[in-house]
C-alpha positions in Angstrom: -29.4 -86.7 66.9 -26.8 -89.2 67.5 -26.0 -91.3 70.7 -22.8 -93.0 71.3 -24.4 -95.8 73.4 -22.9 -99.0 72.3 -25.6 -101.1 74.0 -28.8 -101.4 71.9 -32.1 -101.2 73.2 -32.8 -104.9 72.4 -29.7 -105.8 74.3 -30.9 -103.6 77.3 -34.0 -105.6 77.3 -32.0 -108.9 77.0 -29.7 -107.9 80.1 -32.7 -106.7 82.2 -34.5 -110.0 81.6 -31.5 -112.0 82.5 -30.7 -110.0 85.6 -34.4 -110.5 86.9 -34.0 -114.3 86.2 -30.6 -114.4 88.0 -31.9 -112.7 90.8 -35.0 -114.9 91.2 -32.8 -118.0 90.7 -30.5 -117.0 93.6 -33.6 -115.7 95.8 -31.2 -113.2 97.3 -32.7 -110.4 99.6 -31.9 -106.9 98.3 -30.7 -104.4 98.8 -27.7 -104.9 98.8 -27.5 -107.8 96.6 -24.8 -110.3 98.0 -22.5 -110.7 94.9 -19.8 -112.8 96.9 -22.6 -115.3 97.6 -23.5 -115.4 94.1 -19.9 -116.4 93.2 -19.9 -119.0 96.0 -23.2 -120.5 94.4 -21.9 -120.6 91.0 -18.6 -122.3 91.9 -16.6 -119.3 90.8 -13.4 -119.0 92.9 -13.0 -115.4 94.1 -9.3 -114.5 94.3 -8.8 -111.2 96.1 -5.3 -109.8 96.3 -3.0 -107.0 95.3 -2.5 -107.0 91.6 -0.5 -104.0 91.3 -3.0 -102.0 89.7 -3.0 -104.1 86.6 -6.8 -104.1 86.6 -9.7 -103.8 88.8 -11.0 -107.4 88.2 -10.6 -110.3 85.6 -12.5 -113.4 85.0 -11.1 -116.4 83.3 -12.1 -119.9 82.6 -9.5 -122.6 83.9 -9.9 -125.5 81.6 -7.7 -127.9 83.4 -9.7 -127.4 86.7 -13.0 -126.9 84.9 -13.4 -123.8 87.0 -14.1 -120.0 86.6 -11.5 -117.9 88.3 -12.4 -114.1 89.4 -9.4 -112.1 90.2 -10.1 -108.9 92.2 -7.7 -106.2 93.0 -8.3 -105.3 96.8 -5.2 -103.0 97.2 -6.1 -99.7 98.9 -5.7 -97.3 95.9 -8.8 -95.3 96.3 -11.1 -98.2 95.6 -14.4 -97.8 97.6 -16.3 -100.8 98.8 -19.0 -99.9 96.3 -16.5 -100.0 93.4 -15.3 -103.5 94.7 -18.8 -104.7 94.7 -19.3 -103.4 91.0 -16.1 -105.0 90.0 -17.7 -108.3 91.0 -21.0 -107.8 89.6 -19.2 -106.6 86.2 -17.4 -109.8 86.0 -20.6 -111.9 86.7 -22.0 -110.1 83.7 -19.4 -111.7 81.7 -20.2 -115.0 83.4 -23.8 -114.9 82.7 -24.3 -113.1 79.3 -24.5 -116.0 77.0 -21.9 -114.7 74.4 -19.6 -113.4 76.9 -19.7 -116.8 78.6 -19.0 -118.6 75.5 -15.9 -116.4 74.7 -14.6 -117.3 78.2 -15.1 -120.9 77.7 -13.2 -120.5 74.3 -10.2 -119.0 76.4 -10.7 -115.1 76.2 -9.9 -113.3 79.3 -11.3 -109.9 80.3 -9.0 -107.3 82.1 -11.6 -104.8 83.2 -11.2 -101.3 84.5 -14.8 -101.1 85.6 -17.1 -98.1 86.0 -15.9 -96.2 83.0 -19.2 -97.0 81.1 -17.0 -96.5 77.9 -18.9 -96.0 74.7 -16.1 -97.5 72.8 -16.2 -101.2 74.1 -19.4 -103.0 73.6 -18.6 -105.9 75.6 -17.4 -104.1 78.5 -20.4 -101.7 78.4 -22.8 -104.6 78.4 -21.2 -106.1 81.4 -21.4 -102.5 83.3 -25.2 -102.6 82.3 -25.6 -105.9 83.9 -23.6 -105.1 86.9 -25.6 -101.7 87.4 -29.1 -103.7 87.2 -27.8 -106.6 89.3 -26.7 -104.2 92.1 -29.7 -101.8 91.7 -32.7 -103.9 90.3 -35.0 -101.9 88.3 -38.3 -102.3 90.2 -36.7 -101.8 93.6 -34.4 -98.9 92.4 -37.6 -97.0 90.7 -39.5 -97.4 94.1 -36.6 -96.2 96.2 -35.4 -93.1 94.0 -37.3 -89.9 95.1 -35.4 -87.2 93.2 -32.4 -86.5 91.0 -29.6 -84.6 92.9 -26.6 -84.8 95.2 -28.2 -85.7 98.4 -30.3 -88.5 96.7 -27.3 -89.9 94.9 -25.4 -90.3 98.3 -28.7 -91.8 100.0 -29.1 -94.3 97.2 -25.5 -95.3 97.1 -25.8 -96.1 100.9 -29.1 -98.0 100.5 -27.7 -100.3 97.5 -24.0 -100.4 98.8 -22.8 -99.1 95.3 -20.3 -96.4 94.1 -21.5 -92.9 93.3 -20.5 -93.3 89.7 -22.7 -96.4 89.1 -25.5 -95.0 91.2 -25.6 -91.7 89.3 -25.5 -93.8 86.0 -28.5 -95.8 87.2 -30.4 -92.6 88.3 -30.0 -90.8 84.9 -31.1 -94.1 83.3 -34.4 -94.4 85.2 -35.4 -90.8 85.7 -38.3 -89.3 83.4 -36.8 -85.7 83.9 -34.5 -84.2 81.1 -31.4 -84.1 83.0 -27.8 -85.2 83.1 -24.9 -85.9 85.5 -21.3 -84.9 85.1 -18.3 -86.2 87.1 -15.2 -83.8 86.7 -12.0 -82.4 88.3 -13.6 -79.1 88.3 -11.8 -78.3 85.0 -12.3 -81.2 82.8 -15.2 -83.6 82.4 -14.4 -87.2 83.4 -17.7 -89.0 82.9 -21.2 -87.6 81.6 -24.6 -89.4 81.1 -27.7 -87.9 79.6 -31.3 -89.1 80.4 -33.5 -90.4 77.5 -35.8 -87.3 78.1 -32.8 -84.9 78.0 -31.5 -86.6 74.8 -34.9 -86.0 73.0 -34.7 -82.5 74.2 -31.5 -81.9 72.5 -29.7 -81.6 75.9 -26.4 -83.8 75.3 -23.0 -83.1 73.9 -21.1 -83.1 77.3 -18.1 -85.2 76.5 -15.3 -87.0 78.5 -12.3 -84.6 78.4 -14.3 -81.4 77.5 -13.8 -78.3 79.5 -16.2 -77.6 82.4 -17.8 -74.2 81.6 -16.0 -71.3 83.2 -19.3 -69.6 83.9 -20.7 -72.7 85.6 -21.3 -73.2 89.4 -19.2 -76.2 89.2 -16.1 -74.1 88.1 -16.9 -71.6 90.7 -17.1 -74.3 93.5 -13.8 -75.8 92.3 -12.0 -72.3 92.2 -13.2 -71.0 95.5 -14.2 -74.2 97.5 -17.5 -72.3 98.6 -21.1 -72.8 97.8 -23.4 -69.8 98.5 -26.3 -71.9 97.9 -27.3 -75.4 96.9 -28.4 -75.0 93.4 -28.3 -72.2 90.8 -30.0 -71.5 87.5 -27.9 -71.2 84.5 -28.5 -71.0 80.7 -28.5 -74.5 79.3 -26.1 -73.7 76.7 -23.3 -73.1 79.2 -23.0 -76.9 79.2 -24.6 -78.4 76.5 -22.8 -78.1 73.0 -26.0 -79.2 71.4 -27.4 -75.9 72.2 -24.5 -73.7 71.3 -25.3 -71.4 68.6 -29.0 -71.8 69.0 -29.4 -69.1 71.6 -31.8 -67.1 69.8 -34.3 -69.9 69.3 -33.3 -72.0 72.4 -32.9 -70.0 75.8 -33.6 -72.9 78.2 -32.2 -72.7 81.7 -31.2 -75.8 83.8 -30.8 -76.2 87.6 -27.2 -76.7 88.3 -26.4 -78.6 91.7 -22.8 -79.6 92.5 -21.3 -81.8 95.2 -17.9 -82.5 96.1 -16.3 -85.8 96.1 -13.2 -85.0 98.1 -10.1 -86.2 96.4 -12.3 -87.7 93.4 -13.4 -84.4 92.3 -16.9 -83.0 91.8 -20.4 -84.3 90.9 -22.8 -82.1 89.0 -26.7 -82.6 88.2 -28.2 -80.5 85.5 -32.1 -80.6 85.4 -34.2 -78.9 83.0 -37.5 -78.2 84.6 -39.4 -77.0 81.5 
C-alpha cells in the first residue's frame, strides 16, 4: 500500500511538539486559539485587505524594516471566518517551523491557497498540519471529539472556530475508526482523506477529481436534493478503488453519511464498522 502524504511521521512529531511549545509559550486559552494575538505578540504585522483573489494569505520578511509581514485577503469571496483563521495559522506555520523561517529570512515568499492539504507541496502541507494542530490542539481535540459524522463535524467547527475542511481533516487524523471523509460537488471529488486505520484496512483510493459513485448516497442526494434517512449502508467498493476487483474476497460495507454545504457542495463520511 502506498500513501501520498508528503509529511513524514517524524515531521508530524516535530510539528506536534512545536505546536505544544508554542501554545505553552503564549499561554493562550483555547478553544478558540487567538491567532491574531499571536501575531501581535510576535511582532508580525497583519495586513488584511482585498488582494483581488491573488492568494488567501502570504508571509514575507521585510529586511529593511526587520519585520515579518502577513498579508491576508479578507474580501468577501466565500471565505468563512474559519478559513480566514486557518490562513493566519498556516502563515504562522511558516513563521515557526525552523526551515520555513530560514527560507523567509533568506527572501523566499509564500503565496498560499490554504486548506487544500495538497500532497504535491511538502512545505505547504507542513504549514497546513501546523495550522490544523495549532487551532485544534491534539489533547483538547481528542477530549472534545465524540464521534465521526456530519453533525459532529459542524459541532467541532463551532467549538474550535475552524472551517469544515480543516475540522474534517483533523477528525480523520485523530479517530481510531476505519473511515474517510470526502468533499465533492456531487459529481467529482474535491478532497478526500482516509484514517490510518482505514488505510491499514485497504480503504483508500478516493482521489481528487475522481467521479462520485453513481450508486452512492451522495450522488443521489446531489441529484434529488432529498435524503430519506441520515445514513445508509453501501458496499465499500462503490467508493474505494483499492477494493475494486476484489469483490469475491472482500465484500465489506460502509456507512455513508452525506451532508449539504450549500454552495460549497457536499461532505460525505464513510465509516467501516467491522
